[in-house]
C-alpha positions as CSV (number, residue, x, y, z in Angstrom):
1,M,-20.4,-0.7,-12.4
2,K,-18.1,1.1,-14.8
3,V,-14.3,1.2,-14.0
4,L,-11.5,3.2,-15.6
5,I,-7.8,2.2,-15.3
6,V,-5.3,4.8,-16.4
7,G,-1.9,3.2,-16.7
8,A,-1.7,-0.5,-17.6
9,G,1.8,-1.1,-16.3
10,K,2.8,-3.4,-13.5
11,A,0.3,-2.4,-10.8
12,G,-2.4,-1.5,-13.4
13,A,-2.5,-4.8,-15.3
14,L,0.8,-6.6,-15.9
15,N,2.0,-7.9,-12.5
16,K,1.3,-11.7,-12.7
17,T,-1.4,-13.1,-10.5
18,T,0.0,-16.1,-8.7
19,R,-0.9,-18.8,-6.1
20,L,0.5,-19.1,-2.6
21,N,-0.6,-21.7,0.1
22,G,-3.5,-22.6,-2.1
23,Q,-4.8,-19.0,-2.4
24,I,-4.8,-16.7,-5.4
25,I,-2.6,-13.6,-4.9
26,Y,-3.8,-10.7,-7.1
27,R,-0.9,-8.4,-7.9
28,N,-2.7,-5.9,-10.2
29,H,-5.9,-4.0,-10.3
30,L,-7.2,-5.5,-13.6
31,D,-7.2,-9.1,-12.5
32,V,-9.2,-8.4,-9.4
33,L,-11.7,-6.3,-11.3
34,L,-12.1,-9.2,-13.8
35,K,-12.7,-11.6,-11.0
36,L,-15.4,-9.3,-9.5
37,K,-17.1,-9.2,-12.9
38,T,-17.5,-5.5,-13.1
39,T,-19.9,-4.4,-15.8
40,E,-17.4,-2.4,-17.9
41,I,-13.7,-1.8,-17.7
42,N,-12.0,1.0,-19.7
43,I,-8.2,0.7,-19.9
44,V,-6.0,3.7,-21.0
45,D,-2.3,3.4,-21.8
46,H,-0.1,5.3,-24.2
47,S,1.8,2.2,-25.1
48,S,0.5,0.3,-28.1
49,S,2.5,-2.8,-27.2
50,V,1.0,-2.9,-23.7
51,L,-2.5,-2.7,-25.2
52,R,-1.8,-5.4,-27.8
53,K,-0.5,-7.7,-25.0
54,L,-3.6,-7.2,-22.9
55,K,-5.9,-7.7,-25.9
56,R,-4.3,-11.1,-26.6
57,R,-4.5,-12.1,-22.9
58,I,-8.1,-11.0,-22.2
59,K,-11.1,-12.0,-24.3
60,S,-14.0,-10.0,-23.0
61,N,-16.7,-7.8,-24.6
62,N,-16.8,-5.7,-21.4
63,I,-13.3,-4.2,-21.8
64,N,-12.5,-1.2,-23.9
65,F,-8.9,-0.1,-24.8
66,F,-7.7,3.5,-25.4
67,K,-4.4,5.2,-26.1
68,N,-5.7,8.6,-24.9
69,L,-7.8,9.4,-21.8
70,N,-9.6,12.1,-23.9
71,D,-11.1,9.3,-26.0
72,V,-13.0,7.9,-23.0
73,I,-16.5,9.4,-23.1
74,S,-18.7,7.3,-20.9
75,N,-19.2,8.0,-17.2
76,V,-17.3,5.8,-14.7
77,N,-18.0,4.9,-11.0
78,L,-14.4,4.1,-10.0
79,A,-11.0,5.2,-11.5
80,I,-7.6,3.8,-10.8
81,I,-4.6,6.0,-11.6
82,A,-1.6,3.7,-12.0
83,T,0.6,6.0,-14.1
84,P,4.1,7.3,-13.0
85,P,3.7,9.9,-10.2
86,K,3.9,13.1,-12.3
87,S,1.2,15.3,-13.7
88,R,-1.5,13.3,-12.0
89,I,-3.5,16.5,-11.3
90,K,-4.3,16.7,-15.0
91,V,-5.4,13.0,-15.0
92,L,-7.7,13.7,-12.0
93,E,-9.3,16.7,-13.8
94,K,-10.1,14.6,-16.8
95,I,-11.4,11.8,-14.7
96,H,-13.7,14.2,-12.8
97,K,-15.3,15.3,-16.1
98,L,-16.4,11.6,-16.5
99,G,-18.5,11.9,-13.3
100,C,-16.2,9.8,-11.2
101,K,-16.3,10.4,-7.4
102,T,-14.1,7.5,-6.2
103,V,-10.4,7.3,-7.2
104,I,-7.6,4.9,-6.3
105,I,-4.0,6.3,-6.8
106,E,-0.9,4.2,-6.7
107,K,1.8,5.5,-4.3
108,P,3.6,7.8,-4.2
109,L,0.8,10.3,-4.6
110,A,3.2,12.8,-6.3
111,L,6.9,13.7,-6.4
112,K,6.6,17.3,-5.2
113,I,4.7,18.8,-2.3
114,E,3.2,21.5,-4.7
115,E,1.5,18.8,-6.7
116,T,0.4,16.9,-3.6
117,L,-1.2,20.0,-2.3
118,A,-2.9,20.6,-5.6
119,I,-4.3,17.1,-5.7
120,I,-5.6,17.4,-2.1
121,D,-7.2,20.8,-2.8
122,F,-8.8,19.5,-6.0
123,I,-10.4,16.3,-4.4
124,K,-11.7,18.4,-1.5
125,K,-13.3,21.0,-3.8
126,K,-14.8,18.3,-6.1
127,K,-15.8,16.0,-3.2
128,I,-13.9,13.1,-4.6
129,K,-13.1,10.1,-2.3
130,L,-9.5,9.2,-2.7
131,I,-7.6,6.1,-1.8
132,V,-3.8,6.0,-1.9
133,N,-3.0,2.3,-2.4
134,Y,-1.3,1.4,0.9
135,P,-2.9,-2.1,1.0
136,R,-1.9,-3.1,4.5
137,R,-4.6,-0.7,5.7
138,Y,-7.2,-3.3,4.6
139,D,-5.5,-6.3,6.1
140,H,-6.9,-7.9,9.3
141,L,-3.4,-8.3,10.8
142,T,-3.1,-4.5,10.7
143,K,-6.4,-4.1,12.4
144,K,-5.3,-6.6,15.0
145,F,-2.3,-4.5,15.9
146,I,-4.4,-1.3,15.9
147,H,-6.6,-2.9,18.6
148,K,-3.8,-4.4,20.6
149,T,-3.9,-2.8,24.0
150,K,-0.2,-3.5,24.9
151,L,2.3,-1.3,23.1
152,P,5.7,-2.6,22.2
153,Q,8.7,-1.2,24.0
154,K,10.6,-0.8,20.8
155,I,10.2,-1.5,17.1
156,V,13.1,-2.3,14.7
157,C,12.4,-2.5,10.9
158,F,14.3,-3.3,7.8
159,Y,13.3,-2.4,4.2
160,G,14.6,-2.2,0.7
161,K,13.5,-0.9,-2.8
162,G,13.5,2.7,-1.8
163,I,11.6,5.1,0.5
164,L,9.0,5.8,-2.1
165,N,8.3,2.1,-2.5
166,Y,8.6,-0.3,0.5
167,G,9.6,2.6,2.8
168,S,6.3,4.4,2.3
169,H,4.3,1.2,2.9
170,L,6.3,0.8,6.2
171,I,5.6,4.4,7.3
172,D,1.9,4.1,6.5
173,F,1.7,0.8,8.5
174,L,3.4,2.3,11.5
175,F,1.1,5.3,11.3
176,Q,-1.9,3.0,11.2
177,I,-1.0,1.0,14.3
178,L,0.5,3.8,16.4
179,G,-0.9,7.1,15.2
180,K,0.9,10.4,14.4
181,F,4.6,10.7,15.2
182,Q,6.0,13.0,17.8
183,H,9.4,13.2,16.0
184,F,11.0,11.7,12.9
185,S,14.4,12.2,11.3
186,K,16.9,10.6,9.0
187,L,19.7,8.7,10.8
188,Y,22.4,9.6,8.3
189,E,22.7,12.7,6.1
190,K,24.0,11.0,3.0
191,S,21.6,10.7,0.1
192,E,20.3,7.2,-0.4
193,K,17.4,5.6,-2.2
194,S,16.5,3.7,1.0
195,P,17.5,6.1,3.9
196,S,17.6,4.9,7.5
197,F,15.5,6.9,9.9
198,F,14.2,7.2,13.5
199,I,10.6,7.8,14.7
200,M,9.3,8.6,18.1
201,T,5.6,8.1,18.4
202,K,3.3,10.2,20.6
203,S,2.8,7.0,22.7
204,K,6.6,7.1,23.3
205,V,7.4,4.0,21.3
206,P,10.8,4.4,19.6
207,I,11.1,3.0,16.1
208,Y,14.4,2.4,14.3
209,V,14.2,1.8,10.6
210,I,17.2,0.5,8.6
211,G,17.1,1.0,4.9
212,L,19.1,-1.5,2.8
213,E,20.5,-1.0,-0.7
214,N,22.4,-3.3,-3.1
215,I,20.7,-6.4,-1.8
216,K,19.3,-9.1,-4.2
217,Y,16.2,-10.1,-2.2
218,D,13.0,-8.4,-1.1
219,Q,13.3,-6.9,2.4
220,F,10.3,-5.8,4.4
221,E,10.6,-6.8,8.1
222,I,9.1,-5.5,11.3
223,N,10.3,-6.6,14.8
224,L,8.1,-5.6,17.8
225,F,9.7,-6.1,21.2
226,Y,7.6,-6.6,24.3
227,E,8.6,-7.3,27.9
228,K,8.3,-11.1,27.6
229,E,7.7,-11.7,23.9
230,K,8.8,-10.6,20.4
231,V,6.7,-10.5,17.2
232,E,8.5,-10.8,13.9
233,I,6.7,-9.8,10.6
234,R,8.9,-11.2,7.8
235,N,8.9,-11.4,4.0
236,G,6.4,-8.5,3.6
237,G,4.1,-10.1,6.1
238,L,3.8,-13.6,4.7
239,D,5.5,-15.0,7.8
240,V,4.3,-13.8,11.2
241,I,6.3,-15.3,14.1
242,K,5.6,-15.0,17.8
243,L,8.4,-15.8,20.3
244,H,8.1,-16.0,24.1
245,S,10.6,-15.7,26.8
246,K,11.5,-19.1,28.3
247,K,13.9,-19.6,31.3
248,N,16.5,-22.3,31.2
249,L,15.8,-23.0,27.5
250,Y,19.5,-23.3,26.6
251,I,21.5,-22.2,29.7
252,Q,20.6,-22.5,33.3
253,S,19.2,-19.3,34.8
254,Y,19.2,-17.5,31.4
255,S,16.0,-16.6,29.4
256,H,15.9,-17.0,25.7
257,L,13.2,-16.6,23.1
258,K,11.3,-19.7,21.8
259,E,8.9,-19.8,18.9
260,E,5.2,-20.2,19.7
261,G,4.4,-23.2,17.5
262,K,4.9,-23.1,13.7
263,V,5.4,-20.0,11.6
264,K,2.0,-18.6,10.7
265,K,1.5,-18.1,7.0
266,H,-0.5,-14.9,6.4
267,Q,-1.8,-13.2,3.3
268,F,-0.4,-9.8,4.3
269,T,0.5,-9.1,0.7
270,N,-2.8,-10.0,-1.0
271,C,-3.2,-6.3,-1.3
272,F,-5.4,-5.9,-4.2
273,S,-7.9,-8.5,-3.1
274,N,-8.1,-7.1,0.5
275,L,-8.8,-3.6,-0.9
276,Y,-11.5,-4.5,-3.3
277,K,-13.3,-6.9,-1.0
278,S,-13.8,-3.9,1.3
279,L,-14.4,-1.3,-1.4
280,I,-16.9,-3.1,-3.7
281,K,-20.1,-4.8,-2.5
282,E,-22.6,-6.2,-4.9
283,N,-20.9,-4.5,-7.8
284,K,-21.2,-1.1,-6.2
285,I,-19.0,1.2,-4.2
286,N,-19.5,0.3,-0.5
287,Q,-20.8,3.4,1.2
288,K,-19.5,2.2,4.5
289,F,-16.0,1.9,3.2
290,E,-13.6,3.8,5.5
291,F,-11.8,6.3,3.1
292,Q,-8.6,7.9,4.0
293,K,-8.7,11.4,5.5
294,T,-7.1,14.0,3.3
295,T,-5.2,15.2,6.4
296,D,-3.7,11.7,6.9
297,I,-2.8,11.4,3.2
298,L,-0.9,14.8,3.4
299,Y,0.7,13.8,6.7
300,I,2.2,10.6,5.3
301,Y,3.5,12.4,2.3
302,K,5.2,15.1,4.5
303,V,6.9,12.4,6.6
304,I,8.2,10.7,3.5
305,E,9.3,14.0,2.0
306,K,11.3,15.1,5.1
307,I,13.0,11.7,5.5
308,N,13.8,11.6,1.8
309,S,15.2,15.2,1.7
């Protein structure tokens, strides 16, 4: 299997793979592909210093390094676009000439609706299968919530690092578990990197999302409120806490929430591993992989764009 990575920055190759609770957490595309022992990996990045750093770190005859995408001449089975979100349509056009029909693009897809529409139109015409890398789509906890029959009464979320970063992950996750929204709007008119917003789902679940700025810690938290229980997804999903209503826990005749055993540690953020385990089987693209619909990709972009306007 031949793979092309365009953009060897943080998500492409430089984010450090680490260990958590005895498991390896892959934080870039390259490290997972090396683990999967793909036949050939072509890496394209305009930065000579980035390419030198990767050459020192990786000793393999199966990796080729290029400064210019035009220099890649061999056909590829899978391409990853991890460049900044501008002029990606040009990158897609060049990738298509290499015979590639499966493409992963880091979020956000684009910065303007015109380019987003151009990308969607291009992949439809050329029959390219596209994945926008919202990794919680491939996590078993997400699937568990999708198949949960009982809907929460309300959801309250907190996020940082901007609407195009953690905010977009949050919107995609909510879309996955609850479907299209009936209504969504910004809570305050002032311009912020991480705006607060309100969503009403078609299933009549109200969602309040609070964007936080000028904080010195990662914030990605989802609180789901049910009649007699509460579920807290903290620290990007690494901590999943269930709390149940218990009468007379602290004060006679009052009901308070009590944790259901210990905090469950969950690999909610082992994003790259979860994606590739589903996408690649026996060193080939898994034909049963559930690719995103272009209508869903465009819908998520439009929600983000309206909230961010």
